[in-house]
C-alpha positions as CSV (number, residue, x, y, z in Angstrom):
1,M,27.3,-33.1,-55.0
2,N,25.6,-35.0,-57.7
3,T,23.2,-32.7,-59.4
4,Q,21.3,-35.3,-61.6
5,K,17.8,-34.2,-62.1
6,R,15.4,-37.1,-61.0
7,G,12.1,-35.4,-62.3
8,S,10.3,-32.3,-62.4
9,T,9.1,-30.7,-59.2
10,S,5.8,-31.0,-60.6
11,E,6.2,-34.8,-60.4
12,M,7.1,-34.6,-56.9
13,Q,5.2,-34.9,-53.5
14,V,4.7,-32.2,-51.0
15,T,6.0,-33.2,-47.8
16,S,6.1,-31.2,-44.6
17,I,9.0,-31.2,-42.4
18,R,9.9,-29.2,-39.3
19,L,13.2,-27.8,-39.1
20,E,15.1,-25.4,-36.5
21,P,15.6,-22.2,-37.8
22,E,19.3,-22.4,-37.5
23,L,19.1,-25.7,-39.3
24,K,17.4,-24.1,-42.3
25,E,19.6,-21.1,-42.1
26,R,22.7,-23.3,-42.4
27,L,21.2,-25.3,-45.2
28,R,20.7,-22.2,-47.1
29,E,24.3,-21.3,-46.6
30,I,25.5,-24.4,-47.7
31,S,23.5,-25.0,-50.8
32,G,24.1,-21.7,-52.1
33,E,22.5,-20.9,-55.6
34,Q,20.9,-24.6,-56.0
35,G,18.5,-23.9,-52.7
36,Y,18.4,-25.9,-49.6
37,Q,15.5,-28.0,-50.6
38,T,17.3,-29.5,-53.5
39,L,20.3,-30.1,-51.2
40,I,18.0,-32.0,-48.7
41,R,16.6,-34.4,-51.8
42,E,20.2,-35.1,-52.9
43,V,21.4,-35.9,-49.3
44,L,18.3,-38.1,-48.9
45,W,18.9,-39.8,-51.9
46,Q,22.6,-40.3,-51.3
47,F,21.4,-41.9,-48.0
48,V,19.1,-44.2,-49.7
49,E,21.5,-44.8,-52.4
50,Q,24.1,-45.9,-49.7
51,Q,21.7,-48.2,-47.9
52,A,21.2,-50.1,-50.9
53,V,24.5,-50.8,-51.6
54,S,25.3,-51.4,-47.8
55,D,21.9,-53.8,-47.8
56,E,23.3,-55.6,-51.0
57,V,26.8,-56.1,-49.6
58,S,25.0,-57.3,-46.3
59,W,22.7,-59.8,-48.0
60,R,25.6,-61.2,-50.6
61,S,27.6,-61.8,-47.3
62,L,24.9,-63.5,-45.3
63,S,23.5,-65.4,-47.9
64,N,27.3,-67.1,-48.7
65,G,27.6,-67.6,-45.1
66,E,30.1,-65.2,-44.1
67,S,30.5,-62.9,-41.7
68,Y,29.7,-59.0,-42.0
69,S,32.3,-56.7,-40.4
70,V,32.8,-53.0,-40.4
71,E,35.8,-53.8,-43.0
72,D,33.4,-55.6,-44.9
73,R,31.7,-52.7,-45.8
74,G,34.6,-50.8,-47.3
75,F,35.3,-48.7,-44.3
76,S,39.2,-48.8,-44.7
77,S,41.3,-46.3,-43.4
78,H,40.7,-42.4,-44.8
79,S,43.0,-40.8,-42.7
80,S,45.5,-40.0,-45.5
81,Q,42.8,-39.0,-47.9
82,L,40.4,-37.2,-45.8
83,S,40.8,-34.2,-43.6
84,M,38.4,-31.7,-41.9
85,S,38.8,-28.9,-44.8
86,D,37.4,-31.9,-47.1
87,V,34.2,-31.3,-44.8
88,R,31.6,-28.6,-46.0
89,A,29.2,-29.5,-43.2
90,T,28.7,-31.8,-40.4
91,F,25.4,-33.1,-38.8
92,R,24.9,-34.7,-35.2
93,A,24.0,-38.5,-35.4
94,I,23.7,-41.5,-33.6
95,A,25.6,-44.6,-35.1
96,Q,23.3,-47.3,-36.0
97,Q,25.9,-50.0,-36.9
98,K,29.7,-50.1,-36.2
99,E,31.4,-47.4,-38.2
100,R,34.7,-46.2,-38.9
101,C,36.0,-42.4,-38.5
102,A,37.0,-40.9,-42.1
103,I,39.2,-38.9,-40.5
104,T,41.1,-40.8,-37.6
105,D,40.0,-44.2,-39.0
106,Q,38.9,-45.0,-35.3
107,L,36.1,-47.2,-34.8
108,I,32.5,-45.8,-33.8
109,D,30.3,-48.2,-31.5
110,P,26.7,-48.4,-32.4
111,Q,24.5,-45.8,-30.4
112,Q,27.3,-44.1,-30.0
113,P,27.2,-40.1,-30.9
114,M,29.0,-38.9,-34.1
115,W,28.9,-36.7,-37.1
116,L,27.9,-37.2,-40.5
117,G,30.3,-35.2,-42.4
118,L,29.1,-33.7,-45.9
119,T,32.4,-33.6,-47.9
120,I,33.3,-31.3,-50.9
121,A,32.9,-34.4,-53.0
122,G,29.1,-34.7,-51.8
123,E,29.5,-37.9,-50.3
124,L,28.4,-38.3,-46.1
125,V,31.2,-39.8,-44.0
126,P,31.3,-41.1,-40.5
127,I,33.1,-38.5,-38.0
128,R,34.2,-39.7,-34.4
129,L,33.3,-37.0,-31.7
130,S,36.2,-35.9,-29.8
131,E,36.5,-37.2,-26.4
């Protein structure tokens, strides 16, 4: 995972968030020596950066009069590149738009329950729930 420093903790604002005890413990286990708060910040930054890229691609496509599909967002087949052994942790989620499972390459429809997988490379990838 990218451990790039974005500023000292003295420059950060204090924010309170309520976490289930099990979630907090699992985050501690995943984060190791870096600490779970650092892990949460990195995951949130990655999400924000991915959204910015997605918004830019969407804006460019729409401004050019093009349609915007799941394939346009770069969700090509991952099945030969990614397996569950590449996933460090999973988080329950609800798809807000069409996604493609990074493991099976199956489509995930909007509002469908799914998992977000945190890969060993530090990426969050969509994973379709088994039926």
